[in-house]
Each structure stands twice: as structure tokens, then as C-alpha cells.
N, C-alpha and C positions, 0 to 999 in steps of 0.2 A: 391551507397549502404552505403558508409562511411558517407555521408551527412545525411542519414536517420538512422544512427547508427545500420545498419544491419551487421550481421556477417554470414560467411559461416558455415552451419551446417553439411554438408557432408565433409569428409576428402578431402583436396585439392589433385587434380590429380587423383581422382577416375575415372576409365575408364567407361564411360556410353555408348559409341558407339563402340562395340568390333571390328567391321569390319575394321574400320579406326584407332582403338586404340586411340580414342580421349576422352578427358574429358571436360565436360561442367558443369560449376558450376550452378546447378539448384536449390539447396536447401539453401535458405537464411532465416534468422529470426532475430528478435530483442533479446534483453537480456533476456526477459521473456521466449521466446521459447527456447533459449539456456540453460536456467536453468532447464527447464522441459524436456529436451531431454534425452531419455533413449537409443535410438538406431536410427542411420541413416546410412544405408548401402545398397549395391546392393544385391538383392535376385534373383540370376540367376535361381533358381529352380521355380520361379514364372513367368518366361519369357513366353509370349504368342505369340512369333513370330514377335514382333516389332523390328525395327532397333535399338532401345535403350533398355538397360536393365532396369527393374523396380527398383525403389528405395523404400525401406521400412523405414518409419519414425514412431517411437513410442515416444509419448510424455506422460509424467505423468501429466494429467490434472484433477486429483481428486479434487473435490471442497473443498476449505478451509472453515472452520467454519466462518460464517458471523456474529455470535453474538459477540458483544464487550465484552472484559473481565470485564469491569465495565458497568452495564446497565445504561442508562441515568437517570437523575434525574426526579422525578415525580413532576413537578412544579405545577400541578393542586391541589396537596395536601400539598403544602408548607405552613409553618406558617410564613406568611409575616411580621406580627408585630414583632415577635421575631427576624426574620432575620434583619429587619430594625434596631432594638436596637443593635444587635451584630455587624452589619456593622459600626454603629456609634462608638461603643466601640473599634473595631479593626483598624479603620482608623488612619493613622499617622497624627500628627499635620502638618499644612501647613508650608512649608519651608519659610525662609526669602527671600524676593525678591532679595536681592543682592547676595544670594548664589545659584541662579538658573543657574547652569552650566549643561552641557550635562549629566555628570555622576549623578548629584543630581536629575535631572529630570527623568532619567532612573530608579534610585533606588526608587524614589517616586512613579512612575507608577507601578513598580513591587510590592511595598508594598500595594498599593491600590488593585491590582489584587489579591494578596494573602489574603487580608482582605475579599474581596467579596467571594472568593473561600472557605475560612474557614467558613464564615457565612452560605453559601449555604450547605456546607457539614454537618454542625451541625444542620440545621433546616429542611432539605429536604430529604425525603426518596428516595431511588432509585426504579425505576420500577422493577417489577418482571415479565419478559416476560415468556409466556407459552412456553414449549418445542415444542408445535404444531403451534406456530405462524409463519407466513411467513414474510420474511423481507420486503415485499412490503405492 
């Protein structure tokens, strides 16, 4: 269970088999299940004559909103010529070859990424998804 990052969801030592007063660790879950767990307990009032007591598990699995906070860009309506001019304007000058150390390369790559992102943001509208659209 540890290898699969599972954890016990029912309280350790909970008596499941009352005749022998034994506990069997039956309810395991991953971190997501543990975070959604509202209740995990014995409900002896729902016993139907089995040797083992029933376990009630209640998880909060309400669907989370699947819409992104920022809708994606609508590249089909982008103004490509303007974007090209802005990218050329925002791109940094090429570094000298003798200054190409790891930090300089990382900074240069980050600056290129920022230039492209800035140009896209200024020239491309975002999509306006319908509240009735399905995520698929």
C-alpha cells in the first residue's frame, strides 16, 4: 500500500468482525480520496446479518468547474502580420558567443518566451466559450 501511496481511510483498529472482536483494514485510498473523505465509519444500524459490520463511506465528489479561468486564445482570428512585427520588436538582441553560460542561456530563453507571449497577448483575442458548450 505504501508503494502505491495508499492510506488507510477508516480509523485504525475499527472492529469490523464483532464476534471475534477483530479489525481488518478494508478501506484504503489515495491522497485524492482522503481529501474528499467526509465520513468512513461502521454503521451497525444497517447490519443485515453478515459476519462483518457494514462500513459507510461518504466522499465529496461534486464536480469541479472544468472551464479554465482564462479561455484559450482564438488563433484562427489572430492578426499574424502584427504579431510578427511585435515579436521582432520584443525579441532581445543575440548574446555574444563568449558569454554563453548556462545562466545567460536560461535568461535568453525566458526573454524569448516572454516576447512571444506578450505579442500573442496583444494581437490575439481569447475565445468566448458558450455556457452551454461541453468540454468534449
